[in-house]
C-alpha angles and dihedrals in degrees: 000000000000091000095048094046091048091046094053091045088052091050091049092050089047091053091049090051091054098258121125104220126174129227124230117173096197093098086061089056096047109114094212092051092047091049089051092051093049092045090057089064122079095219144332092291089054091051091051090049091049090052090049092050094047091047089053091051091050092047091049093050093044092049091057097053116117119224088255092053092047090053094056112116111235119199100241135192115184118180129182115189106313094336126098106219099178132011101163140084112285127193109255090233090054091048090054092043090052089058091050095045101040119000101051097043091048092052093043087058090051091052091049089051090053090052090056093055 
């Protein structure tokens, strides 16, 4: 979640700067990268706070996108397990909206489940 949010925020900032970056979620699925991210946090509360901070960064960046920036097509590769979900250009605004509509709520549920354990 942290990796994906940061990646999309980086893509959005790149678009605003005039670059035309792509988005590939596989780094967010990499076990070594995920272990590194978790190891940087002191405990579960620290991980939750890091997710909250990164979500705020993404929301801030997304809220500042112009209509023109949101319309930019971003080469996108989204993978889940062994399945390729998307391998096409996606409007930046749709990429951000997909996080808000699907990705963030799904991971929020996972965090809530962890809290109840």
